[in-house]
Each structure stands twice: as structure tokens, then as C-alpha cells.
C-alpha positions as CSV (number, residue, x, y, z in Angstrom):
1,M,-146.7,43.7,7.7
2,A,-145.2,44.0,4.2
3,E,-141.9,44.0,5.4
4,E,-142.4,41.1,6.8
5,H,-143.3,39.2,4.1
6,L,-141.6,40.0,2.0
7,M,-139.0,39.2,4.6
8,A,-139.8,35.6,4.8
9,L,-139.7,34.9,2.1
10,Q,-136.2,35.9,1.5
11,N,-135.2,33.8,3.9
12,L,-137.7,30.7,3.2
13,P,-135.5,29.6,0.2
14,K,-132.5,29.8,2.2
15,K,-133.8,27.9,4.7
16,N,-135.1,25.3,2.5
17,I,-131.6,24.6,0.6
18,T,-129.7,25.1,3.9
19,Y,-132.2,22.1,5.7
20,K,-131.4,19.5,1.9
21,W,-128.1,20.7,2.6
22,E,-128.2,19.1,6.8
23,R,-130.5,16.1,5.0
24,D,-127.8,15.5,2.4
25,A,-125.4,15.4,5.3
26,H,-127.0,13.5,6.9
27,E,-126.9,10.8,4.6
28,V,-123.6,10.8,3.9
29,A,-122.8,9.9,7.7
30,K,-125.2,7.3,7.4
31,E,-124.1,6.2,4.1
32,W,-120.9,6.3,5.2
33,C,-121.1,4.3,9.1
34,K,-123.1,1.8,7.3
35,E,-119.6,1.2,5.1
36,A,-117.4,1.4,8.4
37,R,-119.9,-1.5,10.3
38,E,-119.4,-3.7,6.9
39,A,-115.6,-3.0,7.1
40,R,-115.0,-3.9,11.0
41,K,-117.5,-6.7,10.3
42,M,-115.6,-7.9,7.2
43,E,-112.0,-7.5,9.5
44,R,-114.1,-9.9,12.6
45,D,-114.4,-12.2,9.6
46,W,-110.7,-12.6,8.4
47,V,-109.9,-11.8,12.0
48,H,-112.2,-15.1,13.6
49,Q,-110.8,-16.9,10.3
50,E,-107.6,-16.4,11.2
51,F,-107.6,-17.7,14.3
52,K,-109.8,-20.6,13.5
53,D,-106.9,-21.4,10.7
54,M,-103.8,-21.1,13.2
55,L,-105.7,-23.1,15.9
56,L,-106.7,-25.7,13.6
57,A,-102.6,-26.1,12.9
58,E,-101.9,-26.0,16.6
59,E,-104.3,-29.4,17.2
60,E,-103.3,-30.8,13.9
61,R,-99.9,-30.0,16.0
62,H,-100.3,-31.2,18.4
63,L,-102.7,-34.5,17.7
64,E,-99.0,-35.7,15.8
65,A,-97.0,-35.2,18.8
66,Q,-99.2,-37.6,20.6
67,E,-99.3,-40.0,18.2
68,Q,-95.0,-39.6,18.2
69,Q,-95.2,-40.4,21.8
70,A,-97.5,-42.9,21.0
71,A,-95.4,-44.8,18.4
72,L,-92.3,-44.4,21.1
73,V,-94.3,-45.3,24.3
74,T,-95.1,-48.8,21.9
75,R,-92.0,-49.8,20.6
76,E,-90.6,-48.7,24.4
77,L,-93.1,-51.8,25.5
78,E,-92.1,-53.9,22.6
79,A,-88.5,-53.4,24.1
80,M,-89.3,-54.2,27.4
């Protein structure tokens, strides 16, 4: 019985160290996942902004083309 008790006490620090290591590893993994999620969100936001900028530029080109077309039609009608 005393030997079993002694062995249990000898194993206790190893279990505590292992538990602390596992807990620390878990915390590191959680932090890494959080940073990865934030990085993906920043990338998504950047891509979204790039798309919005491209779309706005395309809309501006479309409006300019419509204005040129309207001016051309107006000149043709006046020439008639």
C-alpha cells in the first residue's frame, strides 16, 4: 500500500506537467486560430474593397460611354 502511494505521488508531478503542457498548447492553438480568422477577415475585407473599387470604375466608364453616346445622338439629330 505504501509503495502504491509513493508511486502515485511520483506520477503526480508528471501528470501536472503534462496537463500544463496540454493546456498551454491548447491556448497557443486557440490564439493561432484567432489570428488566422482575423487574417482571413482582413483579406476578405481587402478583396471586397478591391471589388467595390473595380465595380465603381466600371460604372464610371459606363456612364462616360452613355454620355458620349447621348452627345453623338444629339449631334446627329441636330444635323437632320
